[in-house]
N, C-alpha and C positions, 0 to 999 in steps of 0.2 A: 504494499499500500504506499501512498505518497508520504504519510506521516512517518513511516519507518525507513525511508530511503537512506538516511545517514547511518543507520545501524547495520547496513549490509555493505561489506567491502566491494569495491568496483575492481574488476580485473579485465585484462585484454580479452576481447571476444574469442580469439583463437585459443587462449588458455582456458577459458570457461568451457569451450566446446570439447577440449581434450579431457578436462576434469569430468564432465558429464559422460564421456566415453569410457572412463575407468582409470584415468591417470591420477595418482595420488601424489600431491606436491605438499611437502611439509609447510611451506609458506602459506598455503591455503588449505587448512584442514577441512576435510569433507566427511559428512556422515552418510553412510550407504546402507540401504535396507537389504536384508537377506531373503525377504519373501515379497510377493506381489501385494500391493496395497490398493484400497478403494477409498473413495471419498463419500462419507455418509454424514449428512447434516453439517457440511463444511468441516468435517473432522476426518483426518487421515487415519485409517485403521488397517490392520493386516487383512488380507483377503480371506484367511481362514477364521478370522475373528467376527465375521458378519453374523454368525449364529449367536455368538456371545453378545453382540451389540443389541440384538432383538430382545434379549433377556435383561438388558440394562447394564451389562458388564462390557465396557469397551476394552478391546484388546490393545496392548501396547506394541508398537512397531519394534521389531528387533533391529538393532543398530550394530554395525561392525565398525571398529576403528580403522582408519586408513593405514595401510601398510607403508613401510619405509620406501621412499621414492629412490629408484636406482637411476642416477644421472647418466649412466652409460648408454641408456636407451635414447638419449637426446642426440647423440653424435653419430654422424655417418662414418663409414669405414674410411680411415685416414683423415681424422678430424683436423681441426685447426691448431691443435695444441703444439704441433711441431713447427709452427711458423711464428717466429718471434717478430715483433713489430720493427725492431732495429735491424733485422736482417732481410727486410723486404726489398730485394732488388727486382729487376724487371721480370726475371724468370719466376721467382717466388710470388711476386705480385700477380702474375697471370694464373698461377696455380690456385692461389687464394680466391681469385675472381671466379674461376671455373667452379670451385667448390661452393662458393657463395650462391652462384646461379643455380647450381644443382640443388642446393638446400631449399632455395626459394621455390623452384618447380616442384620439389618433393612435398613441401609444405602445402602448396595449393592443391596438388593432386590428392593428398591425404585429407585435406579439409573438404574437398568435394565428396569424397566417400563418406566422411562423417556426417555431412549435411544431408545425405540421403537417408540417414538413420535417425539423426537428432535434428529437431526443428530449430531453425534460426530465422528470426524476424528482423525486419528493418522498418524504421519509420519512413513513410512516404513523404514526409514534410521536412524533417531535420536530419535524416540519415543516421539516427542513433540505432545501434544494433542490440538485439536481445536474444540470448541463447536459452531456450527452454520451451516447454509445451505451450505456454501462453505468454503474450506480451505483458510487460510490466505495466502496472496501473498508476505509475507516477505521473504527476501533472507538471512536467518540466520541458515540454516541447517548445522550442523557440522558432518553429517554422511559420510558414505563411498563414496569417489569420488564426494564430493559436488561441486568441482570446475567444473565438467562437466555439472552440472545443474545450474551453477551460484548461488549456495546456495539455490535454491528453494527446498521446501519440496515435498515429494512424498506421497500425502494424500491418505489414504484408510480408509474404514469403521472400526471404533474402536470396541473393545470388552470391557466388564466390567473390565477386568484385565488391559487394557490400561488406563481406566479412574481412577480406584482405584487399583494401583499396590499392590499385596499381600505382596511382599517383603519376600520371603521364607527364613527361617533360620533353622539351625539344631535344632532338639528337644533334650532338656537336660533332661535326666531321673532323675538324682540326682542333684538338684540345689546346694547342699552343698558339692558336690564332687569336684575333681580337674578339671581343664579346659579340654575340649575335645581334645584329641591328633589327629593330622591329619592322622596318620597311620590307625586309626580305622574308618575313615569317611564312609567307605562302609557299616558300620553297623548302622549308625545314620539314624533316620527318619527326616523328615522335615515338616514344617507347616508355614503358614503366621505369620509374626512377631506379629501381634495383638493376634492371637490365642495362640501362645506360651507364650506371656506375661500374658495373662489371665489365662492360665492353671497353670503357675508357681505361680500365686497369689491365686490359690485355685478353679478356675472354673472347672466345669466338661468338659471333653473332648468331643467335638461334634462327632457324629457318622460318619459324612462325612470325618473327618480327622484322624480317628483312624488307618486306614490302611496306610495312608501317614506317620504318626508318628512312624510306625513300633513298636508298643507297645509289640508285641510278640517276638521281637528279643532281646536276651540277649547279651549285649556288652561285649566282653572278655577283659581281661587285656592285656597289651602290651606283658607280658611274655607268654601269651597263643596264641598270634597271629599266630605263625607258626604251631600251632597244630589244628587250626580251619579248618574244612572240608567245 
């Protein structure tokens, strides 16, 4: 409810999705039920306790404590631990960029699979994300004409870009060149910020983003702008 919003910690949406899928993180302790539950008169009870509820005895949900989180499951094979910041020459930087891009694609692919099992909602007005079977009832929407809705969110099913926003940026073909002029923006390609960062660090450009980054377009000089057809 809206009155209790400050009593509930806020976590990144991808972290909450993984927690609901079974990951136990000590920083965010989670109570998990060992048996199916049902809601009777706005009260959560065990599925096997329905008969007891009819007689006036409400069953208590069995709770198990979270197990110790094993951080080794977070890392890919050949993680980043062997790369020191002070030793990042061009070769090591390219290796780090490839691993970072691989981790980003792996995270998005895994999140898509989790979203097919666990519901994720996004507000159609302010883009706030909620992970769970029902959208939060907090009255904190700052979107268009929120006063007509008393600040309530307009929840709808989220996509992977709502959960993990790509954050598109202009593609810089020459990292050592001058800043991109706004007059030539129609010639620039774009890519998610993570992809652009990894490409500038030496990673190979993914096939799915080559067309979006407009690698076949030659950006003219400002003096040539009026001559471009």
